C-alpha angles and dihedrals in degrees: 000000000000111000143161117199123191124202140164101070123133147119117312135168121247110279092028131118139236134179118214122201129204112195121191128208131179093030140045117257093204091088097043135084110228127207132187112217128183134200126196122196111284093007135102122257108272129205109235106174140349133201120194125228101224104052103358095243112161142220131198139194112248090243093064104028110126093019104058128053125193121202140163136217106198092186089062093037087232138126122204136203114202108199119194133174090024119200132200087251089065090067108121145104107281120213132185120214133188135204135159097216107044112120144158117003093337090088090095093063110097092194091070098063124101101196131038136183124224095252137245125234120240117189121183111193141132 
């Protein structure tokens, strides 16, 4: 059974940190590009960060560049999103998504992804 499972969300104060995990089962992440998306209430799903399959280069939304870091551990079949200096505007449900053919600037398009996780809530509030 193909599955992506996110974990690591929670409630954190502004300026705090969280690390999200996206664990895959039923397929090997090595050959997939992985993107973290987020969706806040009343807003469209937004691409946050992307890591490519071939050479693990990364891309970030302007709103998180310098604060978030995406990484992958192929041995654990897991992708991570380290989130530092969190702001209330980062509050959203965070999803990971996987696809073998996403490339270039198209990584921000949620319609292109084959596999999705169920999401994990991140709330940044004092």
